[in-house]
N, C-alpha and C positions, 0 to 999 in steps of 0.2 A: 678634791673631784667637785664637779658642780652637781646638782641635785635639781631634778625637774622642777620643783617648785620656789628654788632659789629666788629671792626676790618678791614673793608674794607673802602681804601681811595679811592678818584674819585675826579678828575680835571678834572671841565668843563669851557671850554671855551665858555661864552654863554651870547647870550641875548635874548630878547623877549620873547615868552612864552614858546616852545616847548623844548626846553633843560632845562629853569630852572624849567620847570613842570616835567619832568622827574628826577633832579638831587633830587627835594624837594623831589621826593615821595622814592628814595633811602636814604635819610637822615631821613625821619621818622622811615625806617628801624633800623639805628641806623650807617647807612654808616658815616664816616667823609667826607663830603664834601666841597672843595674849588673850590669857582668861582672868576675866573681870571677875571678882569675887567679892561677898560683903567684909567688912573689915572685920566682923563680931564672929569668927566662925568659920567663913569661909565657903565654898561648896560644902553641901552637908555630908556629901558623902568621906569629906573628910574624918565625918567619926562614924563610918559605919561599924567598924571593927579595928584592932590594933595588932593583926596578925601578922603584919610586914614589919615585925621587928619593931614594932611599937606605931607603926601608921597603918593605914586603912589598905588593907588588900584590892578594895576596887579602887581607890584613886590612886598607888602605883601605877597600878594596870593601865590608867586612863591618862592618864595627865603626866608622863615625861615629857620631856621637849618644850616645853610652854615654860612663860613666865607670868608670874603673878601679879595681877594691878589690882588692889583690894580701893574700894569707890565705897563712901555710903552715898549709894544714889536716891537717897532722900532728899538731897541736900541740891537744889538747882543749880546750884557753879557744879557739883560733881557729872551731870546731868551733862553739860555744857562740853566740860574738859571730855568726856565720853564721845560727844560729838564732834570734837574736834578731832579725836583718835579715827574715829572712825571715817574721816573725810578723808585721812591717809589710805585708809584700807581697801585689799581688793575683795574679800570677803567678810561679813558677818552672819555671825550665827548665833541663835537661840533657843535655850527650850524653857523659858521660865514659862509660869501661870500663863492659861489662853487670856490675852488682851494685857498683862503687866508689861508690855514694851511700849502699847499704845498707849497706859495711860501715862508712861514715864516721856512721852515724846521720841519718841525712838525704833515707832513702828515700822514695819518694811517699807511701808508706802509713804511713810513722809521722808524714809532714809534713800531710796528710790528715785521720788522727784527730786531731793535736793543730791545726790550724786548719783547721776545717770552710768558710772561706769561702775560701781556697786553691787556688790552681789550677795543679795540677801537670802538666808537660809532660815528659814522658824521650824523646828520639830515640837508635836505637840501630840497629844494620844490619839485625837479623831481628827484632825485639821481645819482650816478654815472652813465657817459654812454649816449649816446642818445644827439639827435640834441638839449635838452630841458636843458641840463645839468646847464648849466650858466646863465637859467633866472631865474630874480628875482620872487620870490613866498613870498606873504605877504596871511594872513587868506584868506582875502574876494576871492584876485586871486584863491586859493586850491578850495575854494568853488565852484568856478564858474567852473575851470579846470575838475572838479572832479564831473561835473554834479548835486551837491545839489542843486544849485540853478533853475534847470530846475525842479526841485519836489514839490519847497518848497515858498509859497507866493498863491496868490489868480488865479484865471484863469487868470485875466488880469495885472496881476503885480506878477515877481519874485522878493523874500525877501532873502533876507541873515538871517543865523541865529544870532539870539543877545549876543553869546559869541563867541569866537574863538574856533569853534568848529574842525576847520582842522588843527589847533596847537595843543589840545589837546588831538586829535586821535595822530599823530604822537610822541607828548610824551610819550602818553600811549605805544604804540605800543616798543618806544625806551627802556621804563623802563622794558616791560614783558619781551622783547628781552637782557638785561643785566644780567637780574635775571636767565632765561636759561644759557645764558655765563658763568656766574659766578658758578653754578650749572656742566653745562659740565666738565668747566675745573678743578674743583673737583675730577670730577670723569674719566678725562684722562691725569692725568699724568701732572697737571698745564700748557696747553696747553691754551692759550688767543685764540682770534680770531676778526674778525673784524665784524663789524652791519651797516649797510649803508641802512639808515630810510629817506623814500621818502615821503613827504606830501602828494603827491599825491597819492600816494599807499597807505597810509593811509587812506586817504579820500574814496578811489574806494572800500574800503575792507567796510567799512560802509556804502556806498552804496549799499551791496549785495543783496535786498530783490527788490529795483527797476532793480537791473541791470538783475536779473532772470526773474522780469517780462516780460522784453522786452526781451527776450530771443526771437531769432529767426526772428525777426525783428518787434515782438508787438509791438503795439503802447503803450505809455508811461503812469504810473499814472497822473492821473489830478491834478493839484494843488489844494488842497482842503480851503485852509487858517490852522484854526487850528483843522480843521476835519480831518478824513481819507481819503486818497484817494479812496479806495476799501473796506473799512467795512461800513456799514451802518445801524442802527444812532450810528454816532462817532462824539463826539465834545460838543462845545461850545453853548447853548441858552439860551437865556435873558430870567429871572424871569421880576417878576411883579417890583424887589428891587434889580436886580443885573443880574448874572450871574450864572451857573452851566454847570462843563461838566460832561460826562457820555460816558460810550462806552461799545457794546453791542458785546459777544464773538459769541454765539449759539444759537440755536431753544426754547431751554430751558428757555433761559434769556430773549429772545424777548416774550415767552408767558408771561411768569410774568409782563415785562414791559408793555406789553398793559394792561392785566388785573388790575394790582394795580396802576400804575404813568399812564397811560393814561386814564384807565376804561372803555375799548373798548374791552369787550369780541368778539366782533365780527372780529376785528383787529387779536387778538389773534386764532383765528379759521380757518381765512381767510387763501387759501392754497396759494393765491400768492404769500404772503408773508413769505412764509418757505424758509429758507436757507438765506444763506446770499446774495446769487445772486437773490433773490425773491424780498428782501426787497429793494435793489439797485437799482432793474429795474422799480419797484415803488417808488422811493426815494420822488417826489415833492405829490404825496399821503397822503404819511407817513408825511413827513417834515409839513406839512399844520395842521396835529392836534397836532403835537407834540409842534411847536409854541405856538398853540392856549392855549394849555394845561399849557406848563409853562410859559407866558406870564400873564394866570388871580395866579398864586402862587406866593407868596416869595422864597426867596431862600432857607428859613429853611423849610420850608414846600415842595418844590421839593425836596431837599435833604432826608427827612423824607421818600417821598413817595419813592423815589429810595433805599435809605439804606432796607426799608420793602421791597422789590421788591426783593433785592436781586444784586443792580446794582454797577457796581463801579461807583464812582461817586469821584469827587474833587471839589474845590473851587478853580476860577483863581486867585492865588495869587499875589500881588506886592511883591517887597523887604521886605518891612514894616514886610507883614504877616507872611513873611518865616523869619524873622528873628524871630519873635516871636511866631511859629510855636508851638502848644503844644505837638506837637508829639517828636519832636527834644529836646524837655526842658525836656518830660519825659524821655528819654533815656538819660538825660543827657549828651546831645551829643556836649555841648559847652565847649570853654576853651579859654584861652589868651595867646596871644604871645607878647612878647615883642619887641618893637621896640623904633627906636631914638624919637619916639613920645608918648612914654608911653606903657601901654597893651592894645591891639587890638585884639577884642572877635573874633576867626576862629572855625571851624566848626573841629573837631576831625578827624585824619586820621581812618579807617578802619584798625582793626588790632585782630591778636589774643589774647584768656586769657591769653595767656602765658608770652605775653612780653605788657609794655607800651611805644605807637609810642614816639619819637624824637620830641616834640616841641620846639626848642629853638629859639632865636631872629631873628630878620630878621636883617642881617649886615648891618652896615654903611660902604660908599666906602672905601677901603683900610685896614678898623679897626684893620684886623688880619695881615696883611704886614709884618711890622718887625720880629714879633713871626715865623710864617711858613719861613720866608727867614733867620731867623737865624737858621732854623731846617735844613737847607741845606748846613750851614756854612758857610754865607756871614757875612760879618762884617758891624759896623753901615756906614760905608763911603759907600760901595757898596752899601745897603742897600737903602741910600739916593740917589744916584745916579741914581737908577735902578727904583725909584718912582715918580722922577718927570718928567713931561710932557717933549717931547723934544720940542724945540722952533720950 
């Protein structure tokens, strides 16, 4: 069965999360992705941890279905080999330090001038231009600069996201833009383009609600822990034996919640509690009743009442519960990916019913180097010279 990006060659000089996450999505759609790494250790994400059966959890997550090409880019001959490979490519992605590819002679401007059909994509912390162009940017730094920390946590303490959301946001934007660029090239005479993705701007896009909430110098939404800053009731509540999370969206749900869950007809009819603004204004009074009711119920009993009332609810799962989630099992969303440590379970990518996503092995460092370099005409001696780290 063919895939949407069959025949597309992506060369990615990538590290960490943002670019690898982007290229993994392209690989799932059928693109051939060649991951270019240093011979002496490769992508540093390979060493983040050893929790995935001896392999790094981040690396296994973001690098399946790729080929690993180990090149010592300190050697001019290695740069020449990489340019020869890029000449065959449809897409070139890189997220090295700002200016690094230009210093190597493979910056987007020179590549686009030489290869008009090529789509180049640079992913960096702050984008090209401006005083911040060359600043270092890690996920946590962008969460801070992008305003995310200011709205996440408790009233007393800011809290970062537990996953690399700034990297994921940037990788997702790059993936979307590359798909659009491929379509644009197809419709416009084969002309490629350049894509400049900033982690800060990707994070700022995801911050659209709090940005607009504070329009015209209005006060920002308060940090509300796992609750909601502006919708009430919405969030986790302790039960007699655990925790349950639920949320209300409108007055119809509030009336049902008050009658069925709280068993308080007076709350259902009280005009003070109409509209989210009314409930928020009387948060203290409502909160005390909610906590008393839920504290007297088991988690299962609380969920039963919420479901009977038609209220959206969820358990506060840990990773073990997510692995065992009955809905993921029912929808057959788990598969396996081959690695040097054996098969490891992973979630299947989202796909259309007209194709099957690619889920090939996570590559060992440099595993595909000889074959790839042979494809561009190098002999065995040249390959050995290019793949050994410089002294």
